[in-house]
N, C-alpha and C positions, 0 to 999 in steps of 0.2 A: 265484652272481654274476649269472647270466643272469636269475634270478628278481628280484633286486634291481633290475636295469636296467629290467625290464618295469614294476615298481612305480613307479620314478622317472619313466619315460615317461608312465605313466598319470596320475600326480599332476600332471605338467607339462601334460598335455592338459587336465585338469580346470581347472587354474589359468588356462590360456589362454582357455577357454570363459568362465570367470567374469570375465575382464578385458575381453572383447569386448562393446562396446556397439553395437548395430545402430541407426544413426540414418538414418531415411528422410526426407530433406529434401524439401520441396515443390519440384518441378521448375519453377522460375519461367520459365526460358527456353522450356521446352516448352509451358507454359501460355500464354505470350505468343504463341507461334507458332500454337497452336490457336485462340486468340481472334482473331488477325488473319485466319486462314483462314475461320473461321465467320462473323465479322461482315462480312468483305469480300464473301462470297457472299450474305449476307442483304441488304445494302444496295446492292451493286453488281451482283450476279449474275455476277461475274467469277471466274475461277480455279476450281480443283477444290472440290468440296463438302467438308464436314468429313472429316478423315482423321486417323489416328493420327500423332502426332509421332514415333513410333518408326520410323526409316527402315529398313524391312525389305528394301527393294530396293537398298540401298547395296552397291556392289561390294565384293568381298572384298579386304582389304589385300594389296598385292604381297608384303610380307614377313610370314611367319607370326609370331605373338607368341612372345617368348622363353620358353624352358622354365621352368616354375615350380619353385621350390626345394621340396624335400620338406617342409620345415616349413610352407610356405604351402599346399601340397596337403593336409597334415594339417588345417590350420585350415579349409580349404574343406570338407573332409569333416565336420568337427565342426559348423561353422556355415555351411551352404550358402548362405544368403542374405547373408552378410556382404560378399562381394565385390561383388554387384550392387546392394546397398542404397544405396550412396553416390550413384549417378546413376540414379534411377528414371525410367522412361518415363511418358508420360501417355497413357492410352487415351481416345480421344475418339469413335471410330467405333463407335457402337452403334445398334441400331434405334430406341431411344428418342430419342437425340440427333438422328438423321436426321429423325424425325417432327417434333420440335420445330423443327428448321431449316426444314423445308418449310412448316410453319404460319406461322412468322415471316416467311418470304420472301413468301408470299401476302398476309399481313396488311400488310406494308410496302408492297407494290405497290398494294393495294386501298384502303387508308385511312391507315395510319400516316405514310407519306411526306408526304401532303398536310397532316396535322396538324403535322408537324415543319417543313415549309416555311412554314406560316402563322405559326409561333411559338406556336401554342396549346399545344403539347406540347414537352417538352424531355427530355434525358437527365439523370438524377439522378446524384449522386456515389456512389451505392451500387449502380450497375448496373441500375437500373430506368428507367421513364419516368414522367412526371407531367404532369398538366394544369397548365400554367404560366399561361395566360390564356384562360379559358373564353369571354370576350367575343369572341374571334376566331372562334368557332364559332357559326354560326346556331343560334338557340334550338331549332329543329326537329331539329337534328342533334346536339345535345349529349348526349343519352342514348346514341346510337350511338358518339360519340367517347369517352365514359366507359367504355363496354363494350370498345372497342378497347384503351384503356389498361389496363383490368383483365385482359383476355385476354393482352396482351403481357407484363404483369408476372407473370402466372401461369406463362407459358412460360419466362420468364427465370429465375424461381426454380427451376423444375423442371430447367432446363438446368444450372445450377450444381450442384444436388444430384445430378443424374444423373452428371455427369462425376466428381464426388468419389466416388460410390458405385461407379462402373464401375472405378475404380482401387483399390477396397478401402481408401480413406482418407476416410471421411466428414468427418473433422476438417479436410480441405483445403477444404471448401465456402466458407468465408469468404475464403480466399486466392484461390480461383478467381473468386469474385464480384468481389473487388477488382481482379484482373487484367482481367477483362472490363469492369468499370466504366470503367477508364482507357482501354481500347481502344475502347469505344463512343464516348467523347469524342474520341479521336484520329481516328476515322473520320467524325465529324460533318462535314457539309457547311457551306460558308460560309453564314451567315445562321441556322443552327440554334442553339438555346439549350441550354445545359448548366449544371449546378451545379458550383461549386467545392467545396472540402473543407468550407467553412462552410455550404454550402447556398444561397449566393447565386447568382442566375441571371446568366449571362454569355452574350453572343452571339459566335459564332465568326466 
């Protein structure tokens, strides 16, 4: 009888594992928070620099979590990631991200801000920048302006890719880019240009 019980429990465990689907959803709220912090410090220089959205310093809850049922504990042992996979954190603080941040901050202060203020350059709908009206840049400075745009776009592409890879989800890159694209536009200052979803230029 005891042997039969063990067999039944083993079969039940196998069935449970077969039924569990681990879905790691893109952490949209965490990505939005990361974008706000990153872009805010690049454009405004205010607040903390890039940091992980995982709140590791949060105080411990006053009440301990309720005891888990044996069946749930068994499932956690069988599929350790199942419990945590539903609400993933987003890792943002890496040496590569910090280096990109620092380059973008210096570039913004030295050249990109003036190009945005003049209307020569604007934010695109896909998280990049583009030359909107080259005539607003003196002919002698256009080569440097184009180099600034190219360098900025190179860093932005690297940023989105690095955040996705740092979280072991390269497939998130497009979603991270989309989140940052919207946030760049939200942080745009009055008078700056940006593209709508169709690619048309609008002035904030």
